[in-house]
C-alpha positions as CSV (number, residue, x, y, z in Angstrom):
1,M,-3.6,14.1,11.4
2,S,-4.4,17.7,12.1
3,F,-4.8,20.1,9.1
4,K,-1.8,22.1,10.6
5,K,0.5,19.1,10.2
6,L,-1.0,18.3,6.7
7,L,-0.2,21.8,5.6
8,M,3.2,21.7,7.0
9,G,3.9,18.4,5.0
10,A,2.5,20.0,1.7
11,V,4.8,23.1,2.2
12,Y,7.8,20.7,3.1
13,T,7.1,18.7,-0.1
14,C,6.9,21.7,-2.3
15,A,10.3,23.3,-1.0
16,L,11.7,19.7,-1.6
17,S,10.9,19.8,-5.1
18,V,12.7,22.9,-5.6
19,A,15.8,21.5,-3.9
20,S,15.8,18.3,-6.0
21,A,15.5,20.3,-9.2
22,A,18.9,21.7,-8.2
23,G,20.5,18.6,-8.3
24,A,21.7,16.2,-5.7
25,A,25.2,15.2,-4.3
26,E,26.0,11.5,-4.8
27,L,24.3,9.2,-2.4
28,T,24.0,5.6,-1.9
29,V,20.7,4.4,-0.4
30,G,19.7,0.8,0.4
31,F,16.2,-0.2,0.0
32,S,15.1,-3.2,1.9
33,Q,11.9,-4.1,-0.1
34,I,9.2,-6.6,1.1
35,G,9.3,-8.5,-2.2
36,S,7.2,-8.5,-5.4
37,E,4.1,-10.1,-4.2
38,S,1.7,-7.9,-6.0
39,G,1.7,-5.7,-9.2
40,W,1.5,-2.7,-6.9
41,R,4.8,-3.8,-5.2
42,A,6.7,-4.3,-8.4
43,A,5.5,-0.8,-9.5
44,E,7.0,0.6,-6.3
45,T,10.2,-0.9,-7.0
46,S,10.5,0.1,-10.7
47,V,9.4,3.5,-9.9
48,S,11.9,3.8,-7.1
49,K,14.7,3.0,-9.5
50,I,13.5,5.7,-11.9
51,E,13.3,8.2,-9.1
52,A,16.8,7.4,-8.1
53,E,18.0,7.9,-11.5
54,K,16.6,11.2,-11.7
55,R,18.6,12.2,-8.7
56,G,21.9,10.7,-9.4
57,I,21.4,8.4,-6.4
58,D,22.9,4.8,-6.2
59,L,19.9,2.7,-5.0
60,K,20.7,-0.9,-3.9
61,I,17.7,-3.1,-3.4
62,A,17.2,-6.2,-1.4
63,D,14.2,-8.2,-2.1
64,A,13.2,-9.9,1.3
65,Q,10.7,-12.3,-0.4
66,Q,8.2,-11.3,2.4
67,K,10.3,-12.5,5.4
68,Q,11.5,-10.1,8.0
69,E,14.2,-11.9,8.9
70,N,15.5,-11.2,5.2
71,Q,14.8,-7.5,6.1
72,I,16.7,-7.4,9.2
73,K,19.6,-9.1,7.4
74,A,19.7,-6.6,4.5
75,I,19.5,-3.5,6.8
76,R,22.6,-4.9,8.8
77,T,24.4,-5.3,5.4
78,F,23.5,-1.7,4.4
79,I,24.9,-0.7,7.7
80,A,28.1,-2.6,7.2
81,Q,28.5,-1.1,3.6
82,G,28.0,2.3,5.0
83,V,25.2,3.6,2.8
84,D,24.0,7.2,3.3
85,A,20.4,6.2,4.0
86,I,18.0,3.1,4.5
87,F,14.6,2.7,3.1
88,L,12.5,0.1,4.9
89,A,9.2,-1.0,3.4
90,P,8.2,-3.3,6.6
91,V,6.7,-6.6,6.0
92,V,5.1,-6.6,9.4
93,A,4.8,-3.7,12.0
94,T,6.6,-4.9,15.1
95,G,10.0,-6.2,15.9
96,W,12.1,-3.5,14.3
97,D,13.7,-1.6,17.3
98,E,16.9,-3.5,17.7
99,V,18.1,-3.3,14.1
100,L,16.9,0.3,13.8
101,E,19.0,1.2,16.6
102,E,21.9,-0.2,15.0
103,A,21.2,2.0,12.1
104,K,20.8,5.1,14.4
105,D,24.0,4.2,16.2
106,A,25.8,4.2,12.6
107,E,24.2,7.7,11.9
108,I,22.2,6.2,8.9
109,P,18.7,7.7,8.6
110,V,16.0,5.3,7.9
111,V,12.9,6.1,6.0
112,L,9.8,4.1,6.1
113,L,8.0,3.6,2.7
114,D,4.3,2.8,2.4
115,R,4.1,1.0,5.7
116,T,4.5,2.0,9.3
117,I,6.2,0.3,12.3
118,D,4.9,-0.1,15.8
119,S,7.6,1.5,18.1
120,K,7.6,3.7,21.1
121,D,10.7,5.4,19.7
122,D,10.0,7.4,16.6
123,S,13.6,8.6,16.7
124,L,14.5,5.3,14.9
125,Y,13.3,6.6,11.7
126,L,13.7,10.1,9.9
127,T,10.2,10.1,8.5
128,A,7.5,7.7,7.1
129,V,6.1,8.2,3.5
130,T,2.8,6.6,3.2
131,S,-0.9,6.9,2.4
132,D,-3.6,7.2,5.3
133,T,-4.3,3.4,5.1
134,V,-7.1,3.8,7.5
135,Y,-8.6,6.5,5.3
136,E,-8.4,4.1,2.2
137,G,-10.5,1.4,4.2
138,K,-12.9,4.1,5.4
139,V,-13.3,5.3,1.7
140,A,-13.9,1.6,0.5
141,G,-16.5,1.2,3.3
142,E,-18.3,4.3,2.5
143,Y,-18.4,3.5,-1.3
144,L,-20.0,0.2,-0.5
145,A,-22.5,1.7,2.2
146,K,-23.6,4.3,-0.5
147,T,-24.0,1.6,-3.3
148,V,-25.8,-0.9,-1.2
149,G,-28.3,1.5,0.4
150,D,-30.8,0.0,2.9
151,R,-30.7,-3.7,1.7
152,D,-29.0,-6.4,3.8
153,C,-25.4,-7.2,2.4
154,K,-23.2,-10.0,3.4
155,I,-19.7,-9.2,2.7
156,L,-16.6,-11.2,2.2
157,E,-13.4,-9.6,3.3
158,L,-9.7,-10.8,1.9
159,Q,-7.2,-9.2,4.4
160,G,-3.5,-8.4,3.8
161,T,-0.8,-10.0,5.3
162,V,-1.3,-10.6,9.0
163,G,0.5,-8.0,11.3
164,S,1.2,-5.5,8.6
165,S,0.1,-2.1,9.0
166,P,-2.0,-2.0,5.8
167,A,-3.9,-4.9,6.7
168,I,-4.5,-3.5,10.3
169,N,-5.5,-0.1,9.1
170,R,-7.5,-1.0,6.1
171,K,-9.6,-3.4,8.1
172,K,-10.0,-0.5,10.9
173,G,-11.2,2.1,8.4
174,F,-13.6,-0.2,6.6
175,D,-15.0,-1.5,9.9
176,E,-15.6,2.0,11.2
177,A,-17.3,3.1,7.9
178,I,-19.8,0.4,8.0
179,A,-20.4,0.3,11.8
180,A,-23.2,2.7,11.2
181,H,-24.9,0.5,8.9
182,P,-26.3,-2.6,10.6
183,N,-27.4,-4.1,7.2
184,L,-24.0,-4.5,6.2
185,K,-22.2,-7.5,7.7
186,I,-18.8,-9.1,7.4
187,V,-19.6,-12.8,7.4
188,R,-16.0,-14.1,6.6
189,S,-12.6,-12.5,6.7
190,Q,-9.3,-14.4,6.0
191,T,-5.9,-13.2,4.9
192,G,-4.9,-13.5,1.3
193,D,-1.4,-12.4,2.0
194,F,-1.8,-9.5,-0.5
195,T,-1.2,-12.1,-3.6
196,R,-3.4,-12.9,-6.5
197,T,-2.9,-16.9,-6.1
198,K,-3.9,-16.7,-2.4
199,G,-6.8,-14.4,-2.9
200,K,-8.4,-16.8,-5.4
201,E,-7.7,-19.7,-3.1
202,V,-9.4,-18.0,-0.3
203,M,-12.3,-16.9,-2.3
204,E,-12.9,-20.5,-3.5
205,S,-13.1,-21.6,0.1
206,F,-15.5,-18.7,0.8
207,I,-17.8,-19.7,-2.0
208,K,-18.0,-23.4,-0.8
209,A,-18.9,-22.1,2.7
210,E,-21.4,-19.5,1.5
211,N,-23.8,-21.8,-0.3
212,G,-22.1,-21.6,-3.5
213,G,-21.7,-18.0,-3.4
214,K,-25.3,-17.4,-3.9
215,D,-25.8,-15.0,-0.9
216,I,-22.8,-13.2,-1.4
217,C,-23.4,-9.4,-1.7
218,A,-19.9,-7.9,-1.9
219,V,-16.2,-8.7,-1.6
220,Y,-13.9,-6.1,0.0
221,A,-10.2,-6.7,-0.7
222,H,-7.3,-5.0,1.0
223,N,-5.5,-5.0,-2.3
224,D,-6.2,-5.3,-6.0
225,D,-4.4,-8.3,-6.7
226,M,-6.3,-10.4,-4.1
227,Q,-9.3,-9.0,-5.7
228,I,-8.2,-10.1,-9.3
229,G,-7.7,-13.6,-7.8
230,A,-11.2,-13.5,-6.3
231,I,-12.9,-12.4,-9.5
232,Q,-11.2,-15.4,-11.1
233,A,-12.7,-17.7,-8.4
234,L,-16.2,-16.2,-8.8
235,K,-16.3,-16.4,-12.6
236,E,-15.1,-20.0,-12.5
237,A,-17.9,-20.7,-9.9
238,G,-20.6,-19.3,-12.5
239,L,-21.0,-16.1,-10.6
240,K,-21.1,-12.5,-11.8
241,P,-18.4,-10.3,-10.0
242,G,-19.0,-6.5,-10.7
243,K,-22.7,-7.2,-11.4
244,D,-24.4,-9.5,-9.0
245,I,-21.5,-9.1,-6.4
246,I,-20.0,-5.7,-5.7
247,M,-16.3,-5.6,-5.7
248,V,-14.2,-3.1,-3.8
249,S,-10.5,-3.0,-3.3
250,I,-7.4,-1.0,-2.9
251,D,-4.3,-0.1,-4.7
252,A,-5.4,1.2,-8.3
253,V,-3.2,-1.3,-10.3
254,P,-3.8,-1.6,-14.2
255,D,-5.5,-5.0,-14.2
256,I,-8.2,-3.7,-11.6
257,F,-9.1,-0.9,-14.2
258,K,-9.3,-3.6,-17.0
259,A,-11.5,-5.6,-14.8
260,M,-13.8,-2.5,-14.2
261,A,-13.8,-1.5,-17.7
262,E,-15.1,-5.1,-18.4
263,G,-17.8,-4.8,-15.7
264,E,-16.1,-7.3,-13.5
265,A,-15.2,-4.8,-10.5
266,N,-16.8,-1.6,-9.2
267,A,-14.3,0.5,-7.4
268,T,-10.6,0.7,-6.2
269,V,-9.0,3.2,-4.0
270,E,-5.6,4.6,-5.2
271,L,-2.3,3.8,-3.5
272,T,0.4,5.7,-5.4
273,P,3.6,3.7,-6.1
274,N,5.8,6.8,-5.9
275,M,6.8,6.6,-2.3
276,A,10.6,7.0,-3.0
277,G,10.5,10.1,-4.7
278,P,9.4,12.3,-1.5
279,A,11.6,9.9,0.4
280,F,14.7,10.7,-1.6
281,D,14.0,14.4,-1.3
282,A,13.7,14.1,2.4
283,V,17.1,12.4,2.6
284,M,18.7,14.9,0.2
285,A,17.5,17.7,2.4
286,F,18.6,16.1,5.7
287,K,21.9,15.2,4.3
288,K,22.5,18.8,2.8
289,D,22.0,21.1,5.8
290,G,20.1,18.8,8.5
291,T,16.6,19.9,7.4
292,Q,14.3,17.6,9.4
293,P,11.2,16.4,7.5
294,P,7.8,15.9,9.2
295,K,7.4,12.4,10.8
296,W,4.7,11.6,8.3
297,I,4.7,12.6,4.5
298,Q,1.3,11.7,3.4
299,T,0.4,10.7,-0.2
300,E,-2.9,11.2,-1.9
301,S,-5.7,8.6,-2.0
302,K,-8.8,8.8,-4.2
303,V,-11.6,6.4,-5.3
304,Y,-11.9,5.3,-8.9
305,L,-15.0,4.0,-10.7
306,P,-15.9,2.3,-13.9
307,D,-16.6,5.5,-16.0
308,T,-12.8,6.4,-16.2
309,A,-11.5,2.6,-16.0
310,A,-10.7,2.2,-19.6
311,A,-8.7,5.5,-20.0
312,E,-7.0,4.8,-16.6
313,Y,-6.0,1.1,-17.7
314,E,-4.3,2.8,-20.9
315,A,-2.5,5.4,-18.9
316,R,-1.2,3.0,-16.2
317,K,-0.4,-0.4,-18.2
318,N,3.2,0.5,-19.0
319,L,4.3,2.1,-15.7
320,G,5.9,-1.3,-14.4
321,Y,2.9,-2.8,-12.5
């Protein structure tokens, strides 16, 4: 994204914060949420409810249990109910055109939250509120390259849900970052479906396949929950994550800060759970006077290391993760 577009997005967000402070008309928003597969996802739902209450918005949440067919059904239900707007956190990137065309025909604006879709028609949604997930993967890869230096490093990768935009982009960014370092090599990569349980299960199979884990240099996980599962598997195998094995992941949920404070993880790249706040403001402005938001409202991402982990854990542990 160009600096000009980022600047326009920042100015737009500032203007909306003033508008939201002035109060909002009663709106009803339907939110098709993926599910509660991770601590971060649960936090996003919790924060969305808080942000809706702040603005006097009636928020209807449909939990899709990680199934696209459930999300499509929920969107059609919201259309039938005549909601003022629909939020969609898409479980996968493809297969949305038909149902979003139905929302467009009903003149109900759709806002994408924390994930994007693969469509040639960007008029099907009002805006997307997301982080730069390619950048998140790149930051993780750059951290690992700097930490490892010139020594050879075998990397195990825990990917997110197959076909989801975060999994695609976090892999892309990480691969780009380590491409310039031939000593860094991903030797195994498999989906852990963004869940703690599956992350542990996949890591157990990785350990068996990699000489009991003795040659593992680093684990890169597309989210913290999978990494927490991986840490459990490594410890049960008698290995020392965070010490002998570099552990880097994405999301910045409280449990990963706890793991870092205990010396069992090394870095996490933040993904804020407050996607709904900017999304509500965009819808409010659009409904009020037709203000068109930028197509991408970008949230901030930053890397956290063990030196601040204990304080971050205390600050975040009661935020609904």
